[in-house]
BAVEXVO-172052 format. One record per residue (C-alpha): residue in one letter; x, y, z. Coordinates in steps of 0.25 Angstrom, whole numbers, plus 5000, padded with zeros to 4 digits. Layout:
BEGIN
aXYZ;...
END
This chain:
BEGIN
m464650404637;p464650554633;a466050614631;k465850714643;t465550594652;l466750524647;w467650644649;t467050664663;l467350514667;a468850534661;a469050654670;a468550584682;a469450464680;l470650554678;a470250634691;m470150504699;a471450454693;l472150584698;l471450574712;v472050434713;v473450474710;l473350594719;m472850504731;l473950404728;t475050514728;w474550594739;g475150504750;r476550504744;e477350614750;t478650654743;p479850644753;y480650764755;r482150774757;v483050884762;l483550974751;f484451074760;a484651074775;n485151194784;v484851294774;s484751444778;d483451524776;k484051594764;d484451474757;g483151404761;g482351514754;a483151504741;i483051354741;v481551354743;a481351464732;q482151374722;l481351244726;s480051324723;q480551364710;m480951224706;n479551174711;i480151074721;p479351054734;y480151084747;r479951074762;h480651134774;a481251064786;d482051094799;g481451234800;g481751274786;s483251234786;a482951114777;i482251104764;l481550974759;v481250934745;p480650804739;a481650694739;d481750674724;k482050824722;v483150844732;h484350824723;d483750904712;a483451024720;r484751024727;l485451024713;k484551134708;l484751224720;a486251204720;s486251254706;q485651384711;g486651394723;l485651354734;p485851344746;k486751454746;g487151434761;s487851304758;v489251294763;v490251304752;g491751254753;l492951254745;e492151224733;l492151374731;m493551364726;d493051284714;q492251414710;s493551504708;r493251614698;f494251674688;g494951804693;q494751764708;t495651844717;q496451784728;f495551844739;q494351784732;e495051654732;r495451654746;l494051694750;t493451584743;f494351484749;q494051544763;r492551524760;g492751384755;l493551344768;e492451404777;g491451324769;e492251194771;l492451214786;t490951244787;r490651114780;s491551044790;i490951104802;l489451074797;s489850934797;l489750934812;g488350884818;s488150994828;v488451104818;q487251154810;a487951274802;a489351334802;r490051454797;v491551464796;h492351594794;l493751594791;a494651714793;l495851684784;p496851804783;q497651824771;q499051784773;n500151884769;g501651854769;f502051994772;f501351994786;r502251934798;e501051894806;q499951824798;q498451834803;k497951694807;p496651644801;s495351624810;a494051554809;s492651564815;v491551454815;l490051484817;l489251354821;t487751334821;l487451214829;h486251124829;a485151144839;g485551074852;r487051044848;t488351094853;l489851074850;d490751024860;r492251074861;s492850964853;q491850994841;i492251144842;a493651114843;g493551024830;i492851144823;v493951234827;h495051134823;l494351114809;v494351254806;s495751284811;s496251164803;s495651204790;v496251344790;p497751364789;d498351434801;l497051444809;h497251424824;p496151354831;k496051464841;a495651554829;v494351474826;s493051524833;v491851434833;l490451494837;d489151434838;h487851494833;t487551564846;g488851644845;a489551564856;l491051544854;l491451394854;a492851414850;g493851524847;q494651644853;g493651664864;e493551524869;a494651544880;d493751664885;n492651554888;s493451494899;r492551554909;g491351484904;l491151334899;d491251274886;a490151184880;q490851054885;q490951114899;l489551154899;q489051014895;y489850954906;v489251054916;q487851014911;q488150874912;v488550884927;e487350974930;s486450874923;t487050754931;y486850824945;l485350864940;k485050724937;r485550674950;v484650774957;m483450744949;d483650594950;i483650604965;l482450704967;e481450654957;p481150524964;v480950604977;v480050724972;g479550664959;k479850694945;g479550834941;n479650894955;v481050934955;r481851034948;a483351044949;t484651104943;v486051084946;t487251174942;t488651144944;d489951224944;v490951144936;d492451184936;f493151164923;t494451224927;q495751144924;s496951154933;e498251074935;s499251094946;t500651024949;s501351034962;e502650974967;q503050954982;f504450924988;r504550865002;p505750815010;n505750665014;q504850645026;g505050545037;d506150445039;s506050385025;p507450375018;a507650485008;t507850454994;v509250484988;r509150544974;s510650564972;l511950544979;q513250614975;s514650594982;s516050644979;e517450624986;v518750684984;s520050624990;g521650624988;g522850714988;t523150834980;g524550804976;a525150944977;t526051004988;p525351114996;p526151234998;s526951245011;g528151315018;v528351455021;p527451545012;g528351625003;v529051624989;v529851494992;s528651414996;n527851444984;q528951404975;p529051254970;p530051164976;n531451154970;s532251034968;a533351004979;a534451044969;a533951174968;v534051204983;s535151294986;s534951345000;p534451285013;s533251375014;a532851325000;a533051175004;a532251195016;s531051245008;a531251134998;a531151035010;g529851095015;g529251085001;a529550945000;a528950905013;a527650985009;a527550904996;a527750775003;s526450795011;i525250775000;s523950835005;s522650745004;n521150785005;g519750725001;r518250764999;r516950684999;d515550744994;q514150674994;v512850734990;t511450654992;n510150704986;f508850644991;e507450644985;v506350744990;d504850714990;k504150774978;t502650774975;v502050824961;r500550844960;v499750884947;t498350914949;r497350934938;n495950974941;a494750904934;t493850994925;g492350994927;v492350984942;v491051024949;r491351134959;r489851164963;v488551104962;n487251184963;a485851114963;a484451174964;v483251084966;v481751124967;l480751024972;n479251024969;h478251024980;r477650884984;s476250864978;g475150824988;t473650844991;d472950925001;a471750875010;k470850894999;g471650814989;k472150924981;p473550914975;i474551014983;t476051034983;v476851014996;p478151074999;m479350985003;s479850985017;a481251045021;e481650905025;e481350845011;i482050955004;e483250935013;k483250785009;l483150814995;t484250924996;a485150815001;l484850724990;v485150834980;q486450864987;e486850714986;s486450704972;v487350824967;g488550794976;f488350914985;n489650964991;k489551085000;e491051115000;r491051144985;g489851234986;d488751144981;s487251194983;v485951114982;k484651184984;v483251104985;i481951184986;n480551144986;a479551224977;p478251194970;f478351184955;h477451264946;e477451204933;a476751274921;p475451214917;a475551134904;p475151214892;t473751174888;i473651124873;p472351164867;e471651044861;i471651044846;p470351024839;w470150884832;w470150954819;q471451024821;q472250904826;p473550884818;d473250744815;l471950774810;r472450884801;d473550794796;l472450684793;i471650784786;k472750834778;s473150694773;l471650664769;v471350794762;i471950754749;p471450614749;l470050654753;a470050774743;l470450674732;a469350574736;l468350684735;v468750724722;a468650584717;l467250574723;g466850704716;v467450654703;v466650514704;f465350574709;g465450704701;v465950664688;v465850514686;r464550484692;p463750594685;a464350554672;l463850404674;k462450454679;a462350544666;r462650424658;e461650344665;a460650454663;d460950464648;r460650314646;t459450324654;a458850434646;e459250364633;l458550244638;a457350314642;t457150374628;l457050244622;e455650164622;p455550034629;l455649914621;n454349864625;g453649994622;p452349994613;g453150044601;n454149934601;a453149814600;t453649774587;r455049774591;g454649694604;t454049594594;q455349594586;l456149574599;n455249454603;a455349394589;a456849414590;v456949344603;n456149224597;d456749224583;p457849324579;l457749294564;a456249314564;i456349464566;p455649544555;m456549644549;d455849774545;g456349824532;a456249954525;n455049904517;g454449824528;a454749684521;e454949574530;g456249494530;e457049604524;i458249664531;p458049814531;a459049914527;l459650014536;p458850144537;a459550264530;v459150354541;s459050324556;t457650334561;p457150364575;e456550224575;s457850154572;r458550234582;l457550194593;a457650054588;s459150054590;m459050124603;q458050014608;l458849904603;e460049964610;q459249974623;a458849834622;r460249784620;v460749874632;m459649814640;a459949674636;r461449694639;d461149764652;n460049684658;p459849554650;v458849494660;a457849604658;m458049594643;a457749444644;n456549474652;i456049564642;v456249474630;r455549364638;g454349454640;w454349474625;v454449334622;q453349294632;g452449404626;d452449494638;p452349644633;a452949694646;
END
């Protein structure tokens, strides 16, 4: 084959091999993994720019907050981006203290410690499942020993919660306790916690929120109202049909906490004997042992009695006799005291009011008109009668526990429902169907590869083969047939060779018979024609031995055809 044809066939074979490799690797999609999640727009742009410079493919997920790269390049990309300080918005903690610089002032060191402490607190708060992002600000005043009253530290926490999630009071108290316990001399009341909407969850103004309800109380009110609403819907839907009733229930719940203590004292009532608590009695009896004063008042009676030897006058003797008589008569007296204490009835009452008491219930119910048909069979709506509405009102009152004394109200009305028509979705043509588009996208590359392969086969390989066949046909056409008039002698020789190969006469240079001729010095057209005819005979004998056998048989039998 010519060199041009060989090179063409080699290029076609190489193209076919490449097409097969592309078709085998087309269906294999490289899995992508998360490189960074929850990145800001600024950090995301910087990361994407660096990935483009590093020729690493990437994808976006979760609205652009997450960046995906091939699974086999995740760790390599993270290390390369970390060497460039990306993402910059990542939270840093106390590892900032490891990067101390020479000549750092005390203020810089204190500021670095404060930043590290804020980062550590942020990391701890981010570990909560409901928190998407957090920021912690610490106000740490510089302590000075010359001030009598030191300023106390304070802290503020800003939380960004995941969509649809909330924090209960115990979780908020845990965050406050975490921050206050991490900073020395930080009182829990000096910690303010805000959510992403700016609502104050905990802090100085929490006491001012007593007029409203906190998250836990609101949740309790919603649960109470949903319970009442479920009762109303469960009792009305079987009567009027599903979708023919709309109801709402509001409750006034009292979360006030009060405690009262009372004591009552009453005397014993009836003929029941009294209970003696204590009995005390005292008795004094016996003489005094001393002579009371007696006689005529004066100086003599106030003097002590003298002995008999000292009496010198009759008047003195008479006075002495009177004192002796008085001494002889010893005075005696007695006293008895008794005190009895009785128990008195006493009643002590301690009253604590329960929290979350329903003070009033308000229910509003709207019922749809009943559906019916007129005389012509057309669908119409018929309003309910007053008697039916009254019965349904009684059912609603019983379901919500209606109490007129506490001010409950239940209102049931009947009105036609005007529902908005369903939006008409335009029919998408069949060539714009998403499934068809996906199918076409998945088949574009294989079909294109198949078309290229067919183009290579029919545009390169087949023309080359046809050109080769045309060259061979033209070459054979230029040759004279073996049984032509100019080859009678060679036909005779071929017949003789078939009968007796050794009897073939050899034509020498001088025409002598039986001599082997020498090779001609120069190739002549006759010799080239003979060689070509011999080669043609060999090819024909090899390709079609039956035809060659028939020709030889005809020569042997003497048939010139």
